[in-house]
C-alpha positions in Angstrom: 44.9 2.4 -33.9 45.9 2.1 -30.2 43.4 5.0 -29.3 40.6 2.9 -31.1 41.6 -0.3 -29.2 41.7 1.9 -25.9 38.1 3.0 -26.5 36.8 -0.3 -27.4 38.5 -1.8 -24.3 36.7 0.9 -22.2 33.5 0.2 -23.8 33.8 -3.5 -23.3 34.6 -2.9 -19.6 31.8 -0.4 -19.1 29.3 -3.0 -20.7 30.6 -5.7 -18.4 30.2 -3.2 -15.2 26.7 -2.7 -16.2 25.8 -6.4 -16.8 27.3 -7.3 -13.4 25.3 -4.4 -11.8 22.1 -5.3 -13.6 22.3 -8.9 -12.4 22.8 -7.5 -8.8 20.0 -5.1 -9.2 17.7 -7.9 -10.4 18.7 -10.2 -7.7 17.8 -7.3 -5.1 14.7 -6.8 -6.8 13.5 -10.6 -6.8 15.0 -11.0 -3.2 12.8 -8.1 -1.9 9.8 -9.5 -3.8 10.4 -12.9 -2.1 10.7 -11.4 1.2 7.4 -9.5 0.8 5.6 -12.9 -0.5 6.7 -14.8 2.7 5.6 -12.1 5.0 2.1 -11.9 2.9 1.5 -15.5 3.2 2.6 -15.8 6.7 0.2 -13.2 7.8 -2.6 -14.6 5.7 -2.2 -18.1 7.3 -1.8 -16.8 10.7 -4.8 -14.5 10.8 -7.0 -17.3 9.0 -6.0 -19.6 11.9 -6.9 -16.9 14.4 -10.3 -16.2 12.7 -11.7 -19.6 13.0 -12.7 -21.4 16.3 -14.3 -24.9 16.7 -17.3 -25.2 18.7 -16.5 -27.7 21.3 -20.2 -28.8 21.8 -20.9 -29.7 18.1 -17.3 -29.5 16.3 -18.6 -27.1 13.8 -16.3 -24.2 12.6 -17.2 -20.6 13.5 -15.6 -17.3 13.3 -13.9 -15.8 16.3 -14.3 -12.1 17.3 -11.4 -11.4 15.1 -12.8 -13.3 12.2 -16.0 -11.4 12.6 -14.1 -8.0 12.7 -12.0 -9.2 9.5 -14.8 -10.7 7.5 -18.1 -9.7 8.9 -17.9 -6.0 9.9 -17.3 -2.7 8.1 -13.6 -3.1 9.1 -13.5 -5.6 6.0 -13.6 -2.7 3.4 -10.8 -1.0 5.3 -8.8 -4.1 5.1 -9.9 -4.7 1.3 -8.9 -1.1 0.1 -6.0 -0.5 2.4 -3.2 -2.1 0.5 -4.6 -0.2 -2.8 -4.4 3.2 -0.9 -0.8 2.2 0.2 0.2 1.6 -3.2 -0.9 5.1 -4.6 0.6 6.5 -1.3 4.0 4.7 -1.8 4.2 5.9 -5.4 3.9 9.7 -4.2 6.3 9.2 -1.4 9.1 7.1 -2.7 11.4 10.5 -3.4 10.9 11.4 0.1 11.8 8.1 1.7 15.1 6.7 2.4 15.9 3.2 0.9 15.7 1.8 4.4 12.2 3.5 5.0 10.9 2.5 1.3 11.9 -1.0 2.5 10.0 -0.9 5.5 7.0 0.4 3.8 7.1 -2.4 1.4 7.2 -5.0 4.0 4.3 -3.2 6.0 2.5 -3.1 2.9 3.1 -6.9 2.3 1.7 -7.7 5.9 -1.3 -5.7 5.2 -1.8 -7.5 1.9 -1.7 -10.7 3.9 -4.6 -9.5 6.0 -6.5 -8.5 3.0 -6.3 -12.0 1.3 -6.5 -14.1 4.5 -9.9 -15.3 3.6 -8.5 -17.5 1.0 -7.6 -20.1 3.5 -11.2 -20.2 4.8 -12.8 -20.3 1.1 -10.1 -22.6 -0.7 -8.6 -25.8 0.4 -5.1 -25.4 1.6 -4.1 -28.2 -1.3 -5.7 -26.1 -4.1 -4.0 -23.0 -2.8 -0.5 -24.5 -2.7 -1.2 -26.2 -6.1 -2.2 -22.8 -7.6 0.8 -21.0 -6.0 3.4 -23.4 -7.5 1.4 -23.1 -11.1 1.6 -19.1 -10.6 5.4 -19.4 -9.7 6.1 -21.4 -12.5 4.3 -19.0 -15.0 5.8 -16.0 -13.4 9.2 -17.3 -13.7 8.7 -17.8 -17.4 7.2 -14.7 -18.0 9.6 -12.6 -16.0 12.4 -14.4 -17.7 10.9 -13.5 -21.3 10.6 -10.1 -20.3 14.3 -9.9 -19.1 15.8 -11.8 -22.1 13.6 -10.8 -25.2 14.9 -8.3 -27.7 11.3 -7.2 -28.5 10.5 -3.9 -27.3 7.4 -4.3 -25.1 7.1 -0.5 -24.1 4.2 -0.2 -26.6 2.1 -2.4 -24.3 2.3 0.0 -21.4 -0.7 2.4 -22.2 -2.8 -0.7 -23.3 -2.1 -2.5 -20.1 -2.8 0.4 -18.0 -6.3 1.1 -19.5 -7.1 -2.6 -19.0 -5.9 -2.4 -15.5 -8.0 0.6 -14.6 -11.0 -1.2 -16.3 -10.4 -4.4 -14.4 -10.4 -2.4 -11.1 -13.7 -0.6 -11.8 -15.2 -3.7 -12.8 -14.0 -5.6 -9.8 -15.4 -2.9 -7.5 -18.7 -2.8 -9.2 -19.1 -6.7 -9.2 -18.5 -6.4 -5.4 -22.2 -5.1 -5.2 -23.6 -6.9 -8.1 -22.2 -10.3 -7.3 -22.5 -11.6 -10.9 -20.8 -15.1 -11.3 -20.6 -14.4 -15.0 -19.1 -11.2 -14.7 -16.5 -12.7 -11.9 -15.6 -15.1 -14.6 -14.7 -12.7 -17.2 -12.8 -10.4 -14.7 -10.8 -13.4 -13.6 -10.0 -14.5 -17.2 -9.1 -10.8 -18.4 -7.2 -10.4 -15.1 -5.1 -13.3 -15.8 -4.2 -12.0 -19.3 -3.4 -8.6 -18.1 -1.1 -9.7 -15.3 0.6 -12.2 -17.4 1.4 -9.6 -20.0 2.4 -7.1 -17.0 4.8 -9.4 -15.5 6.9 -9.5 -18.8 6.5 -5.8 -19.4 7.3 -4.7 -16.0 10.4 -6.9 -15.7 11.7 -5.4 -19.0 10.9 -1.8 -17.8 12.8 -2.6 -14.4 15.8 -3.7 -16.5 15.9 -0.8 -18.9 15.4 1.8 -16.1 18.4 0.3 -14.6 20.6 0.5 -17.8 19.4 4.1 -18.3 20.4 5.2 -14.7 23.5 2.9 -14.2 26.1 5.6 -15.5 25.0 8.1 -12.9 26.2 6.1 -10.1 23.2 7.1 -7.7 23.2 4.3 -5.2 20.3 5.7 -3.1 18.2 5.8 -6.5 19.2 2.4 -7.3 18.4 1.2 -3.7 14.8 2.4 -4.0 14.5 1.3 -7.6 15.1 -2.1 -6.4 12.4 -1.9 -3.9 9.9 -0.3 -6.2 10.7 -2.9 -8.8 10.2 -5.6 -6.2 6.7 -4.0 -5.4 5.8 -3.8 -9.0 6.6 -7.6 -9.7 5.0 -8.4 -6.3 1.9 -6.9 -7.3 1.7 -8.9 -10.8 2.4 -12.2 -8.9 -0.2 -11.6 -6.3 -2.9 -10.7 -8.6 -2.0 -13.4 -11.2 -2.2 -15.8 -8.3 -5.7 -14.6 -7.0 -7.0 -14.6 -10.5 -5.8 -18.1 -11.2 -7.2 -19.2 -7.9 -10.7 -18.3 -9.1 -10.3 -21.0 -11.7 -8.0 -23.6 -10.1 -9.1 -23.5 -6.5 -11.3 -26.1 -4.8 -13.7 -24.3 -2.4 -14.3 -25.6 1.2 
């Protein structure tokens, strides 16, 4: 009986230790993600401000030399696709990077993403951007909380969502050249659904990955895992925001 009580006490202590570690791990994930978001929107806002000037003679707005480079020259394609290339590069390099190096990579990526989406401040009103950001934040928080707390196994969604994501990327690239408004609407609607589901799925996966590795005590892996998790949820948020902006944003 005494041995049973000892085993039960040990198991309870271990579970409590994992719960405390999981909360700390998720706080790191959300903390890194939040810093990344701040860097992105600060970079986007700053660059959009430098990209536009007012003609002193007519009062009309016009692109500066930086604005022309960002939005009207072949450099725009580099800026547009560079974040996507960095995501794939990060996945391949994560095992070779230190935790500090991975964090620096993530923040650099966040700044580059800010440059990539900076045109939203020229296309949409500031009011509608803020409104959409708040709506996205509320939706993201609810979906992430569901993924964290639900007892339902969401792992079965993984393959389906990845296939949908690949199709969405291909369709988005094709529509850059087709410029079809109907296709753009369909892409935005499907994008909202896919990234809403991915938010819940990815949150549960981050949680489960931590629980599976918590017993190993690999602090370096846990630190890098928190940054990788932050990047994953960051991408879910940014994409959900951008697709919702197509529906809710008021154009200048």
